[in-house]
N, C-alpha and C positions, 0 to 999 in steps of 0.2 A: 330077580334081576339085575334090574340099574344100580341096585346098591352095592352089588357084588364086584360090576363093572367100575362104578364112581372109586370105591375100595383100592382095588388095583390098577388104576390109573392111578390115583393120589401115590401109589407105591414107586411108580416108574417114574426114571431119572428124568427123560425125557419132557414127561409133562410137567414138573419142575423149573428145567431148565425152559422150556415154551412161556412158563409164568413168570418168570422174572427179567424174559428180554422183555416182553409183553407191558408188564406192568412200571420199569424202570424209567427211567425220563433219558435214559442214553439219545446219544445225536445218533441219527439213522445211519452215520457216517462209521462209527463204532458197532453198532449193534452187531453185524456180521464175526467181528474180533471176538463179543463177547461170548457169543454161540459157540464157536470154536474153541475155545480155551475151554469150557462148560463142558463141550462135548470130550476134551481129549482129558479131564477131570472128574468124568464120572461114564470114562470107556468101560463099557459091560463086560470087552473082552478081557482086558486087566482084572477087574475086579472078581470073575467069575473064575480065572487063572488063581489068583490069590485066596480067594476063599473055598477052594476046589484042592487046593495042596500040590499044583503043580509042580513040575520042574525048575528047578533055580534058573536054568536056560531059557525055558518059557517064560517065566516069569519077568527075567532081564528084559527078554525081548518085549514085550508087551507093556514093559515100564516104560524102556526107552520110546517106544512109539507113542504111548500115551502122553509122557514128557515132550517129545516134539510138538508134535498136534496142542500141546498147553501153551507153548512157548509160541508158535507161530498164532494161536488165537492171540496172545497177551501182543506180541508185536504188531498185527493187525487192526487189533482197538487201540492202542496207543496213538496209530498212522494215521489212523481216523479221528481220535478225540484231537491231535496235532492241526488233524486238515479244518474239523471246524473252528477250532481257536482262531485259527491263520484267516477264515473267510470273513466277510464282510455281513453282515445280521441282516 
């Protein structure tokens, strides 16, 4: 049972998100933005709509929402990186 749970956890996008954030050497000010950007990229609502053949309107809605979340995450990450570079070590 433990093996099955481990395999299922490895398939989850959020598990990969957590591993990437934890193992990368990003400054702490940029990590929230990075997490939000990956969340927008791996948004389950968009991917489920895409893979199940949802209507065009629904797909566009989820795609726009995921794109906005991704862009907001990239903006926050870049803002955090610039704050980190400006701060004295």
